[in-house]
ROVEX-932540 format. One record per residue (C-alpha): x, y, z; residue in one letter. Coordinates in steps of 0.001 Angstrom, whole numbers, always signed. Example, Ala and Ser with C-alpha at 12.3 -4.5 7.8 and 13.67 -1.06 7.14 Angstrom:
// residues 2
- +12300 | -4500 | +7800 | A
- +13670 | -1060 | +7140 | S
END
This chain:
// residues 561
- +159 | +17 | -94 | X
- +1491 | +3292 | -948 | X
- +1410 | +6096 | +1771 | X
- -178 | +9320 | +861 | X
- +701 | +12383 | +1005 | X
- +4396 | +12185 | +818 | X
- +6286 | +13744 | +3787 | X
- +7863 | +16628 | +1472 | X
- +6161 | +17748 | -1612 | X
- +9288 | +19539 | -2819 | X
- +9332 | +22886 | -4072 | X
- +6790 | +23633 | -6720 | X
- +7284 | +25574 | -9976 | X
- +4946 | +28394 | -9947 | X
- +5910 | +30214 | -12927 | X
- +2876 | +29447 | -14732 | X
- +73 | +26850 | -14719 | X
- +1700 | +24945 | -17275 | X
- +4945 | +24753 | -15336 | X
- +3131 | +23744 | -12281 | X
- +1425 | +20815 | -13910 | X
- +4772 | +19767 | -15422 | X
- +6173 | +20142 | -11933 | X
- +3661 | +17498 | -10775 | X
- +4221 | +15362 | -13506 | X
- +8079 | +15100 | -12849 | X
- +7296 | +14758 | -9113 | X
- +5463 | +11185 | -10074 | X
- +7209 | +10597 | -13126 | X
- +8044 | +6967 | -12226 | X
- +4271 | +5909 | -11447 | X
- +3295 | +8272 | -14592 | X
- +5676 | +6299 | -16989 | X
- +4343 | +3194 | -15785 | X
- +838 | +4230 | -15878 | X
- +1507 | +5250 | -19470 | X
- +3113 | +2063 | -20402 | X
- +173 | -58 | -18794 | X
- -2293 | +2209 | -20736 | X
- -512 | +1761 | -23977 | X
- -552 | -2241 | -23365 | X
- -4143 | -2034 | -22550 | X
- -5514 | +150 | -25231 | X
- -3160 | -1850 | -27514 | X
- -4289 | -5276 | -26535 | X
- -7922 | -3662 | -27541 | X
- -7035 | -2460 | -30840 | X
- -5667 | -6075 | -31791 | X
- -8871 | -7994 | -30855 | X
- -11065 | -6713 | -33679 | X
- -8015 | -8029 | -36408 | X
- -7862 | -11434 | -34615 | X
- -11854 | -11804 | -34641 | X
- -11838 | -11307 | -38203 | X
- -8806 | -13379 | -39166 | X
- -10626 | -16068 | -36898 | X
- -13817 | -15596 | -38990 | X
- -11821 | -16032 | -42227 | X
- -10339 | -19168 | -40980 | X
- -13650 | -20702 | -40242 | X
- -15069 | -19762 | -43377 | X
- -12131 | -21493 | -45101 | X
- -12724 | -24564 | -42594 | X
- -8999 | -24030 | -41337 | X
- -9643 | -25632 | -37838 | X
- -5842 | -25093 | -36499 | X
- -5791 | -21643 | -37535 | X
- -9124 | -21150 | -35903 | X
- -7832 | -22584 | -32911 | X
- -4635 | -20675 | -32981 | X
- -6499 | -17289 | -33335 | X
- -8924 | -18483 | -30463 | X
- -6055 | -18934 | -28193 | X
- -4330 | -15597 | -29281 | X
- -7827 | -13836 | -28322 | X
- -7727 | -15440 | -24934 | X
- -4145 | -14496 | -24042 | X
- -4789 | -10888 | -25412 | X
- -8119 | -10656 | -23321 | X
- -6124 | -11975 | -19998 | X
- -3619 | -9327 | -20848 | X
- -6126 | -6741 | -21451 | X
- -7771 | -7493 | -17879 | X
- -4343 | -7623 | -15994 | X
- -3135 | -4311 | -17802 | X
- -6434 | -2428 | -17192 | X
- -6619 | -3523 | -13661 | X
- -3044 | -2280 | -12847 | X
- -3304 | +781 | -14930 | X
- -6588 | +2013 | -13060 | X
- -4352 | +1530 | -9656 | X
- -1516 | +3592 | -11111 | X
- -4067 | +6257 | -12178 | X
- -5358 | +6533 | -8789 | X
- -2157 | +6835 | -7144 | X
- -1131 | +9725 | -9701 | X
- -4533 | +11393 | -9077 | X
- -4198 | +11167 | -5581 | X
- -722 | +12119 | -5471 | X
- -1260 | +15394 | -7551 | X
- -4115 | +16303 | -5308 | X
- -2088 | +15837 | -2122 | X
- +654 | +17649 | -3327 | X
- -1526 | +20455 | -4148 | X
- -2982 | +20470 | -676 | X
- +564 | +20450 | +818 | X
- +2169 | +23345 | -801 | X
- -894 | +25443 | -620 | X
- -1085 | +24926 | +3069 | X
- +2441 | +25529 | +3422 | X
- +2107 | +28752 | +1494 | X
- -956 | +29739 | +3767 | X
- +1080 | +29031 | +6764 | X
- +4093 | +31262 | +5123 | X
- +1852 | +34148 | +4459 | X
- +388 | +33835 | +8092 | X
- -1737 | +36962 | +8985 | X
- -1331 | +38372 | +5438 | X
- -3263 | +35679 | +4012 | X
- -6869 | +36834 | +4694 | X
- -6128 | +40445 | +3296 | X
- -4693 | +38994 | -170 | X
- -7068 | +36166 | -635 | X
- -10754 | +35537 | +34 | X
- -11564 | +32589 | +2384 | X
- -13588 | +31229 | -487 | X
- -10823 | +30983 | -2805 | X
- -8608 | +29087 | -443 | X
- -11662 | +26617 | +279 | X
- -12117 | +26166 | -3370 | X
- -8665 | +25334 | -3875 | X
- -8929 | +22430 | -1270 | X
- -11848 | +21029 | -2698 | X
- -12562 | +21352 | -6248 | X
- -9292 | +22599 | -7793 | X
- -7287 | +19604 | -6194 | X
- -9823 | +17196 | -8277 | X
- -9289 | +18816 | -11509 | X
- -5399 | +18948 | -11246 | X
- -5465 | +15468 | -10132 | X
- -7361 | +14713 | -13002 | X
- -5186 | +16646 | -15508 | X
- -2204 | +14519 | -14149 | X
- -4011 | +11275 | -14292 | X
- -5543 | +11781 | -17954 | X
- -1723 | +11732 | -19288 | X
- -1851 | +8143 | -19224 | X
- -4976 | +7473 | -20576 | X
- -4611 | +9943 | -23523 | X
- -1358 | +8538 | -24491 | X
- -2994 | +5219 | -24660 | X
- -5869 | +6203 | -26595 | X
- -3442 | +8074 | -29218 | X
- -1221 | +5020 | -29494 | X
- -4453 | +2945 | -30042 | X
- -5616 | +5161 | -32823 | X
- -2211 | +5112 | -34412 | X
- -2176 | +1187 | -34350 | X
- -5807 | +1090 | -35641 | X
- -4681 | +3474 | -38511 | X
- -1800 | +1367 | -39504 | X
- -3689 | -1831 | -39567 | X
- -6483 | -265 | -41707 | X
- -4039 | +1262 | -44203 | X
- -2231 | -2069 | -44598 | X
- -5605 | -3860 | -45404 | X
- -7785 | -886 | -47043 | X
- -6165 | +2522 | -48112 | X
- -9463 | +4132 | -48241 | X
- -10651 | +3054 | -44932 | X
- -7103 | +3969 | -43304 | X
- -7491 | +7454 | -44910 | X
- -10813 | +7815 | -43666 | X
- -9608 | +7373 | -40091 | X
- -6278 | +9267 | -40737 | X
- -8443 | +12282 | -41819 | X
- -11395 | +11865 | -39628 | X
- -9707 | +11608 | -36230 | X
- -7988 | +14909 | -36453 | X
- -11018 | +16374 | -37951 | X
- -12912 | +15243 | -34686 | X
- -10380 | +16715 | -32367 | X
- -10574 | +19908 | -34082 | X
- -14279 | +20191 | -33493 | X
- -13835 | +19076 | -30283 | X
- -11331 | +21436 | -29453 | X
- -13374 | +24302 | -30836 | X
- -15859 | +23884 | -27661 | X
- -13093 | +23619 | -25172 | X
- -11895 | +27191 | -25878 | X
- -15573 | +28661 | -24671 | X
- -15806 | +26094 | -21879 | X
- -12445 | +27072 | -20459 | X
- -13706 | +30810 | -20213 | X
- -16925 | +30003 | -18629 | X
- -15467 | +27514 | -16134 | X
- -12842 | +30215 | -15101 | X
- -15609 | +32972 | -14790 | X
- -17836 | +30465 | -12754 | X
- -14826 | +29455 | -10520 | X
- -14257 | +32997 | -9590 | X
- -17730 | +33771 | -8722 | X
- -17898 | +30406 | -6834 | X
- -14868 | +31588 | -4704 | X
- -16190 | +35105 | -3804 | X
- -19571 | +33489 | -2879 | X
- -18215 | +30778 | -527 | X
- -16229 | +33685 | +1202 | X
- -19175 | +35629 | +1645 | X
- -21107 | +32515 | +3169 | X
- -18256 | +32050 | +5703 | X
- -18463 | +35538 | +6844 | X
- -22187 | +35566 | +6932 | X
- -22281 | +32471 | +8908 | X
- -19419 | +33958 | +11371 | X
- -20980 | +37394 | +11770 | X
- -24749 | +36181 | +11930 | X
- -25311 | +37362 | +15583 | X
- -23833 | +40779 | +15015 | X
- -25929 | +41305 | +11845 | X
- -29216 | +40255 | +13983 | X
- -28320 | +42465 | +16547 | X
- -27821 | +45599 | +14177 | X
- -30878 | +44533 | +11951 | X
- -28933 | +43758 | +8813 | X
- -29563 | +40022 | +8482 | X
- -32188 | +40483 | +5801 | X
- -29966 | +43040 | +3708 | X
- -27008 | +40406 | +3750 | X
- -29443 | +37436 | +3099 | X
- -30763 | +39280 | +225 | X
- -27477 | +40319 | -1129 | X
- -26155 | +36600 | -983 | X
- -29348 | +35247 | -2495 | X
- -28871 | +37769 | -5525 | X
- -25105 | +36536 | -5738 | X
- -26161 | +32809 | -5554 | X
- -28642 | +33321 | -8625 | X
- -26123 | +34980 | -10377 | X
- -23533 | +31929 | -9581 | X
- -26322 | +29564 | -10528 | X
- -26920 | +31240 | -14171 | X
- -23112 | +30980 | -14494 | X
- -23188 | +27322 | -13726 | X
- -25911 | +26800 | -16311 | X
- -23968 | +28801 | -19092 | X
- -21007 | +26601 | -18355 | X
- -23002 | +23258 | -18321 | X
- -24448 | +24198 | -21643 | X
- -21058 | +24204 | -23177 | X
- -20247 | +21029 | -21130 | X
- -23763 | +19372 | -22787 | X
- -22436 | +20334 | -26269 | X
- -19190 | +18759 | -25755 | X
- -20789 | +15793 | -24372 | X
- -23153 | +15507 | -27398 | X
- -20128 | +16070 | -29792 | X
- -18338 | +13191 | -28041 | X
- -21235 | +11070 | -28666 | X
- -22414 | +12239 | -32028 | X
- -19106 | +12718 | -33998 | X
- -17545 | +9059 | -33026 | X
- -21208 | +7591 | -33836 | X
- -20961 | +9122 | -37269 | X
- -17420 | +8238 | -37968 | X
- -19031 | +4676 | -36982 | X
- -21494 | +4881 | -39568 | X
- -19042 | +6211 | -42401 | X
- -16527 | +3494 | -41626 | X
- -19138 | +639 | -41581 | X
- -20776 | +2009 | -44753 | X
- -17403 | +2073 | -46660 | X
- -16567 | -1376 | -45554 | X
- -19714 | -2984 | -46632 | X
- -19370 | -1444 | -50073 | X
- -15637 | -2841 | -50094 | X
- -17009 | -6281 | -49022 | X
- -19537 | -6162 | -51589 | X
- -17100 | -5482 | -54305 | X
- -14997 | -8191 | -53228 | X
- -12169 | -6059 | -52473 | X
- -12224 | -7121 | -48737 | X
- -13274 | -10480 | -47102 | X
- -15990 | -11147 | -44659 | X
- -13515 | -11270 | -41860 | X
- -11922 | -8015 | -42825 | X
- -15515 | -6294 | -42808 | X
- -16072 | -7746 | -39234 | X
- -12881 | -6318 | -38227 | X
- -13607 | -3014 | -39671 | X
- -16975 | -2611 | -38113 | X
- -15270 | -3761 | -34712 | X
- -12639 | -1303 | -35186 | X
- -15200 | +1690 | -36032 | X
- -16923 | +724 | -32841 | X
- -13699 | +437 | -30794 | X
- -12392 | +3783 | -32092 | X
- -15501 | +5620 | -30348 | X
- -13652 | +4630 | -26796 | X
- -10269 | +6151 | -27451 | X
- -11601 | +9224 | -29417 | X
- -13663 | +10074 | -26149 | X
- -10626 | +9287 | -24349 | X
- -8713 | +11893 | -26310 | X
- -11490 | +14687 | -26016 | X
- -11917 | +13847 | -22428 | X
- -8328 | +14377 | -21940 | X
- -8462 | +17826 | -23550 | X
- -11211 | +18848 | -21387 | X
- -9614 | +17458 | -18062 | X
- -6381 | +19347 | -19145 | X
- -8161 | +22631 | -19636 | X
- -9878 | +22142 | -16187 | X
- -6732 | +21399 | -14604 | X
- -5182 | +24529 | -15993 | X
- -7890 | +26526 | -14887 | X
- -7381 | +25097 | -11448 | X
- -3333 | +25308 | -11700 | X
- -3727 | +29038 | -12393 | X
- -5488 | +29662 | -9018 | X
- -3137 | +27614 | -7292 | X
- +99 | +29560 | -8800 | X
- -1682 | +32859 | -7962 | X
- -1790 | +31822 | -4270 | X
- +1931 | +30466 | -4260 | X
- +3154 | +33574 | -6027 | X
- +1948 | +35697 | -3200 | X
- +4708 | +37109 | -1107 | X
- +4426 | +37675 | +2603 | X
- +4353 | +41158 | +4081 | X
- +7740 | +40330 | +5786 | X
- +9611 | +37998 | +3314 | X
- +12726 | +35824 | +4299 | X
- +15848 | +37975 | +3693 | X
- +18153 | +36609 | +930 | X
- +21115 | +35865 | +3158 | X
- +20345 | +34961 | +6990 | X
- +22649 | +35577 | +9754 | X
- +23444 | +33046 | +12273 | X
- +20836 | +32247 | +15034 | X
- +21100 | +35307 | +17677 | X
- +21140 | +35289 | +21183 | X
- +20003 | +37969 | +23568 | X
- +17363 | +40034 | +24844 | X
- +14081 | +40735 | +22561 | X
- +13817 | +44544 | +22223 | X
- +11331 | +47032 | +20312 | X
- +13392 | +50353 | +19868 | X
- +10170 | +52182 | +18848 | X
- +8651 | +51691 | +22050 | X
- +11747 | +51243 | +23969 | X
- +10640 | +47792 | +25233 | X
- +13408 | +45431 | +26272 | X
- +12509 | +41832 | +27433 | X
- +15328 | +40200 | +29716 | X
- +15668 | +36568 | +28672 | X
- +14352 | +33844 | +31163 | X
- +11995 | +36282 | +32608 | X
- +8353 | +37016 | +33274 | X
- +7617 | +40578 | +31712 | X
- +4286 | +42344 | +31702 | X
- +3308 | +45133 | +29343 | X
- +683 | +47511 | +30413 | X
- -510 | +50302 | +27905 | X
- -2523 | +53317 | +28154 | X
- -4145 | +52371 | +24975 | X
- -4569 | +48729 | +24591 | X
- -4092 | +48902 | +20903 | X
- -465 | +50083 | +21466 | X
- +144 | +46864 | +23383 | X
- -1574 | +44813 | +20491 | X
- +871 | +46699 | +17970 | X
- +3773 | +45968 | +20219 | X
- +2908 | +42241 | +20310 | X
- +2702 | +42211 | +16557 | X
- +6038 | +43862 | +16217 | X
- +7690 | +41492 | +18904 | X
- +6386 | +38424 | +17105 | X
- +7507 | +39565 | +13336 | X
- +4034 | +40407 | +12224 | X
- +5057 | +43783 | +11606 | X
- +8763 | +45422 | +11380 | X
- +10462 | +47020 | +14038 | X
- +11619 | +44605 | +16688 | X
- +15249 | +43077 | +17342 | X
- +16592 | +39881 | +18837 | X
- +19897 | +40151 | +20292 | X
- +20665 | +43308 | +18350 | X
- +19484 | +41703 | +14869 | X
- +16160 | +42742 | +13626 | X
- +13772 | +40062 | +13155 | X
- +13051 | +40897 | +9636 | X
- +16709 | +40001 | +8763 | X
- +16201 | +36632 | +10324 | X
- +14405 | +33486 | +8291 | X
- +10572 | +33503 | +9321 | X
- +10845 | +29891 | +10146 | X
- +13411 | +30587 | +12812 | X
- +11529 | +33375 | +14373 | X
- +8121 | +31214 | +14353 | X
- +10233 | +28351 | +15947 | X
- +11554 | +30686 | +18777 | X
- +8699 | +33187 | +19140 | X
- +4926 | +32484 | +19716 | X
- +2347 | +35105 | +19794 | X
- -750 | +33576 | +21474 | X
- -3687 | +36020 | +21148 | X
- -7360 | +35923 | +21664 | X
- -8016 | +35871 | +17827 | X
- -6704 | +32647 | +17480 | X
- -9252 | +29788 | +17033 | X
- -9583 | +26182 | +18332 | X
- -9440 | +23799 | +15309 | X
- -12305 | +21215 | +14227 | X
- -11521 | +17772 | +15246 | X
- -10379 | +15829 | +18589 | X
- -9418 | +18027 | +21513 | X
- -5840 | +16097 | +21886 | X
- -4956 | +16650 | +18465 | X
- -5804 | +20295 | +18502 | X
- -3897 | +21040 | +21672 | X
- -1049 | +18738 | +21436 | X
- -670 | +17784 | +17651 | X
- +3077 | +16407 | +17990 | X
- +2158 | +14271 | +21183 | X
- +5090 | +16088 | +23109 | X
- +3967 | +14744 | +26488 | X
- +3283 | +18186 | +28076 | X
- -470 | +18548 | +27640 | X
- -1183 | +17499 | +31269 | X
- +1025 | +20005 | +32898 | X
- -62 | +22664 | +30343 | X
- -3806 | +22009 | +31127 | X
- -3119 | +22143 | +34625 | X
- -1123 | +25627 | +34435 | X
- -3975 | +27013 | +32188 | X
- -6681 | +25856 | +34659 | X
- -8327 | +24006 | +31911 | X
- -8369 | +20452 | +33307 | X
- -12041 | +20851 | +34453 | X
- -13015 | +21533 | +30867 | X
- -11451 | +18325 | +29759 | X
- -12867 | +16347 | +32617 | X
- -16522 | +17514 | +31768 | X
- -16358 | +16405 | +28150 | X
- -18030 | +13091 | +27466 | X
- -14915 | +11760 | +25911 | X
- -12266 | +13670 | +27467 | X
- -9518 | +14691 | +25252 | X
- -10532 | +12497 | +22579 | X
- -14106 | +14350 | +22270 | X
- -14532 | +16209 | +18903 | X
- -14390 | +20067 | +18955 | X
- -17059 | +21949 | +16851 | X
- -16020 | +24503 | +14282 | X
- -13981 | +27326 | +16073 | X
- -14575 | +25881 | +19150 | X
- -17953 | +27349 | +19583 | X
- -19281 | +24571 | +21762 | X
- -17314 | +26044 | +24498 | X
- -17687 | +29406 | +26314 | X
- -15442 | +32480 | +25784 | X
- -13481 | +31761 | +28931 | X
- -13189 | +28021 | +28231 | X
- -11923 | +28777 | +24812 | X
- -9387 | +31063 | +26240 | X
- -8073 | +28707 | +28814 | X
- -7583 | +25940 | +26080 | X
- -5862 | +28463 | +23884 | X
- -3612 | +29237 | +26658 | X
- -2988 | +25383 | +27090 | X
- -2143 | +24901 | +23650 | X
- +528 | +27833 | +23696 | X
- +2011 | +26250 | +26689 | X
- +2102 | +22792 | +25104 | X
- +4331 | +24577 | +22109 | X
- +6779 | +25579 | +24943 | X
- +8533 | +28306 | +22832 | X
- +11811 | +29930 | +23909 | X
- +9846 | +33183 | +23746 | X
- +5985 | +33141 | +24296 | X
- +3853 | +36547 | +24042 | X
- +350 | +36407 | +25621 | X
- -2189 | +39079 | +24680 | X
- -4892 | +39534 | +27220 | X
- -4651 | +35747 | +28154 | X
- -7177 | +35957 | +31216 | X
- -9518 | +38764 | +30564 | X
- -12426 | +36282 | +29951 | X
- -12124 | +34304 | +33322 | X
- -13056 | +34952 | +36793 | X
- -10744 | +36166 | +39314 | X
- -10126 | +32956 | +41371 | X
- -9210 | +31239 | +37898 | X
- -7137 | +34233 | +36842 | X
- -4996 | +34038 | +40178 | X
- -4528 | +30013 | +39805 | X
- -3477 | +30899 | +35898 | X
- -983 | +33761 | +36919 | X
- +633 | +31524 | +39633 | X
- +931 | +28661 | +37403 | X
- +2389 | +30229 | +34384 | X
- +5190 | +31826 | +36281 | X
- +6052 | +28113 | +37391 | X
- +5530 | +26460 | +34315 | X
- +7559 | +28953 | +32192 | X
- +10470 | +29230 | +35003 | X
- +13699 | +30064 | +33038 | X
- +11767 | +30768 | +29597 | X
- +11148 | +34413 | +28251 | X
- +7412 | +35010 | +28787 | X
- +5669 | +38448 | +27859 | X
- +2185 | +39031 | +29015 | X
- +208 | +41958 | +27625 | X
- -2505 | +42679 | +30372 | X
- -3887 | +45465 | +32594 | X
- -4923 | +42683 | +35184 | X
- -3603 | +43432 | +38807 | X
- -3890 | +39835 | +39522 | X
- -1433 | +38670 | +36850 | X
- +875 | +41822 | +37267 | X
- +1573 | +40958 | +40793 | X
- +3292 | +37777 | +39735 | X
- +5601 | +39526 | +36869 | X
- +9094 | +39814 | +37480 | X
- +9225 | +43074 | +35601 | X
- +6279 | +45513 | +34468 | X
- +6710 | +48124 | +31548 | X
- +4174 | +50907 | +31421 | X
- +3357 | +52574 | +27837 | X
- +1998 | +55859 | +27211 | X
- +1516 | +56950 | +23446 | X
- +3396 | +53789 | +22550 | X
- +6457 | +54405 | +24507 | X
- +7668 | +53072 | +27763 | X
- +7657 | +55842 | +30511 | X
- +7961 | +53586 | +33599 | X
- +9451 | +50201 | +34611 | X
- +9636 | +48037 | +37764 | X
- +7558 | +45878 | +39678 | X
- +3803 | +45972 | +39942 | X
- +4010 | +47598 | +43329 | X
- +6702 | +49925 | +42475 | X
- +4636 | +51247 | +39610 | X
- +1379 | +51410 | +41531 | X
- +3255 | +53747 | +44127 | X
- +5358 | +55708 | +41892 | X
- +3527 | +55876 | +38378 | X
- -64 | +57632 | +38446 | X
- -899 | +56687 | +35079 | X
- -24 | +52963 | +35412 | X
- -2331 | +53112 | +38567 | X
- -5076 | +54598 | +36885 | X
- -4993 | +51970 | +33956 | X
- -4495 | +48810 | +36387 | X
- -6966 | +49916 | +38946 | X
- -9520 | +51057 | +36434 | X
- -9610 | +54701 | +37762 | X
- -9878 | +54016 | +41125 | X
- -6503 | +55087 | +42338 | X
- -6523 | +58045 | +44594 | X
END
């Protein structure tokens, strides 16, 4: 059993849709070459059967028993080979289809992780969803069809040679008729390509709007905008339906052409063969062979037109994937990164300096300043340094490994809770749940950590989600952990327990907490107070309460005297 997807999909060639599809073919070249060889053998066996049947009929008509037996045995052998090669070809075809689809998922997910917070502003959610649903099917089909298309082409070539050898007029009919059929079918592919592309764009936009509508439904009801948004969605849905009907009209013409044109071709070859047999220019067996060939050609001709159709669909989908892969993050990796630096994390713009190995708290007069500071410290915006080296000059993968920003915008994922909180099975989950005061949440679930989490964790309350997100951040155990308001949705008793346990579980590690909660600030080694985005006071919580009036007002909610 072949394991899919592969561990490392490789670096995709994203210069164009054609280059991307070629890259997928190269990545699976061994299985694709094998599938092509099997397809050629499979279709080749089918193309030989009519000639053998004709020879057997002529042998029977001439009462040559040994020849008839020989052709019968030959037909049996060819039939067995056809069955074996057909079954094996299909297995390799599935492997190629799945491999191309899974590699596309892997490279797009990797690119989504690389883009990070800049992805929603650059690509609609519907586009990302469509890549992972419909586009991977079309791309897989484009890669898979290479084997069947090649086998069909070889089969048509073989039949043409056999007919030319037996009857030049019939061979010429096939030689001229096949390209003519392909030209007619190709003429329908171009408008189908355009309509599929337009439909695909509308589908992506509508999917994104549906996701936004569901997410903000409660807010829309509160402000009375539900009816307006539903009406707008209904109108766009009808426009998408109309685009789908237009696309289906061209698809139906193509399907009809795939039946009508080969059928007409079958009638023409049969009529011409009958005239030649009536004139005595070919034998009865050869007439049967010609009729069988004409009927057989329907299949490879459909395969060829289907190959054009699938390649077109795959090309449209590959263009979407290439567009996503070509997006650059707001803070791309520098061309030459220095060695991994050590030292304190600092933000020169605000004057914030985070000593290694301590629990540092950040209190801002304006909470937005603390959020922007967290973005800079986590390299979601430019400005911060690590050991004197700007984070923008370090590889993003290195920064993400060493620095983790956990904020309240993070979501719980669908699936088993254990996998969500500790995907790498690190063994730190029990300790993290205890530090986040979240063990009672797990104990209350029917299946504990094996319980399935609903989308975005909506089955949990706001405070429960916050504690589970904190546990997930603690499980990651990064060198530098930045927490943004990690306890603003929990009660005071739970907040005290979390503050005490975070200090213990993060001992010796650098931790930054952006908060104004005095229950958390009292456990910090050092507190920095920001006014207008700049550090104006630093010290312990007690020292700042006594010596910084602005700090006291923020922390005590204006009750300080």
